N, C-alpha and C positions, 0 to 999 in steps of 0.2 A: 601480647597480651600475659598478665601476671597467671600466675599459679590462681591464686585471689580470684580473678573476676574469667574464671575459665567456668561454661557451661558446669554440673555433675552430667555420669553418668545416666543415671535415673531421666533427667535430665534434656540427657541425648537420647535418652531412649520413648522417655513419654511424647517426643517430637515423631518421634519415625511413627509412632502409633497412631500420632495426632493423624501422617499423608495414612497410612494404611483406613484411615473412616473418610476421611473426603476422599482415597479414591472410590471409597465402595461407593460413599452418596454422589458425586458424578456418573457413577456409572448406574444407578441405580435411577439418577436424573433424567439421565439419556432415554436407558430403556422406556421410561414412561413422560418424555416428553408428548406434549400435545403437540406441537407443532413444529416447524425452523424457527419464531421467533421465541420458545419457550420462557421466559424472565430464571426460569431454578434452573434451566441447564446453564447460563450466565453463573446468576451464584454459585454451583455447583465447582464451576470453572475456577471463578474466583480464590472460594476458598479451598481450592486443593491448590492452588499457582500459591497463595500464601503458608500454605500445611509446607510445604514441599521448599518454599524460601528460608523457614524458621527453620527445617528440620535441616539444608544444608549449610547452613549460619553457626548454628550451633556444634553439627560435627565435626565443622572448618577447623574451629575454635577448641574442644576440648579433643579432637584427632590429628586437624591437620591433613582432615582427608575431605574430600568432596565429593555428590552426585555426579552421575551421568546427566542430570536431569538440566537443559537449560532454563532458568526461568524469567521470563520478561519481566523487565523492570519498568516503569512509569514511565519512562521515555521516551523506553523503544514502542510503542504501543500510539493508539488514537486513546482519547480522555475523553471519561464514557459518554454515554452515548446522551442528550440534552434535547434532542429533537421531536418533535408528534409522532407519538405512537402512531394513526395513523396519517403516513402524510399524502396527501390529495396532489402534489406537487412532488418534479424531487426538478435537480439539476449537475446534470453530467461535464465534469474539469477535465482534462486533458489537455495534457503537457507531453510532448517528446523535445528531446533536444536531438540536434544532429549536426557531426562535423561535417562540412566542405574537403572532401577529401579529392575529389579528380574538379576542382570548375571546369577543367574543360569536358571534362565529357555533358557535366550540367547546363553548363550555355549551350552542346550539340543538341541535346534533347529538347532545348526549349528552343532552339531554330529549328529543330523538326518543327515539330507543332504551330510554331510561327510562319512558318510555312506551307504547312496543313491548311491553316487562318488566314492564308491568300496575304498575310502582312508582308509585306517586303524590308518595313525595318526588323528583324531579327533582333535579338536581343544580345549583344554585345557585353554588360559588364555579369558578376554574380548576381547582383541584388538584384537585376532587370528580370535576369532568368528564376529567379527563384519567384520573383513575382508572374513570370509568364506560368509555369509548372504547377503551382501550390493554385490559380485560378483556372487551370487546366482540370487535373486530378484533386478527385477526392482525402482528405489525410489518410486516410486508411491505406487507400492503392499506391501512396507516395510511400506508407512504412513497408508495405509487403514488396513494394521494387525499387525502394531506398540506392540502394547498391546498383537498379542501371540508371541511378541520374547521379551517378557521382557522390550520394554520403554519405556516412556514418552513421552506427547507430551512436546514438548516448542512453543518459536515463530516461524515463519514460514512467510517468504513472495519468492514472485516470482514479478519480473518486466518485462516488456516488452520492450525493448530497440530498436531504430531503424540506422539502418549506410545508409549509403549510397551505398557502395558495398558491398560483402561478402570478410575475408579478405581470405588474404590467406594459403589454408592447414599450419597449426603446427603454424601461424604467433605470434596465445597468449594462448597454452598450457604452455607455464613457466609459468606465470602471467593470469592466466583466469580470475580473478575478477577485479582486480588494474584500468580497462580500464571502468570502468562504471562510462556512464554520466551521474549525474543526469536532465539533457536542455534535454535529449534524451530517456527517460522516455516517451512511451506511455502509460502505464499507468500499476500501480503494484495491486496485493493483498497481503491482509497483516491479518496474524491468529494472535492473541496474546489474553491474559489473564485479559491483559491490558480496553480488548475492553467489557468487560463480564458484565459491570453497566452498559452500552448503549445499547450491543448488546444477542443477545442467545450464551452460550457458544456453542464456537469453531464454527461462522457466520466466512465468508469470508467481511473482509473491503477493499472497492475495491476503490481506486481513477482512476480517470485521466488526465493525464497531460493536461497540456494548449495549448491550441490551438486543439486539438484531439478532 
């Protein structure tokens, strides 16, 4: 950036003062919030984030320095919430990825289930074993005991999405995940190894949707 395009010291100082003002307003909104979904807190949060981002950019352009604050970009978070303010129904969408780390253990565990069910033809392939195990155990139990079944965890995510009313029985069964609308996400919780640098291994990273 050329010297002519650089912000002035006064502009940087004004941006710093704007951060202080936004910080005070955010604290006041939090202290006076009417409930967990108070829109004033959300608006104050966004104003603080915008002020901090502006200050960070001007500080860098003028002095080649940065702040210790990480400002989430538009592509990093959820889009603005556009669902109903008072949802009468919700959908919980869960995806969990696993690697089949020990196929023989997987097949052996499925074989034990088949024996208990007096099934003489136990599973002989990984695909058949997965069908047996996921038919016998709830997904949460599979998640908590994945190592017992020879599985290795990958990324996982849980989305809670709002709806105006409950869909008709069988309405979405043919395409259960195609109707997921990011603008109706009330909250989401992600687990991924990409968070290991900032979070403890396996810790959930959650995000509440805009306006909730």
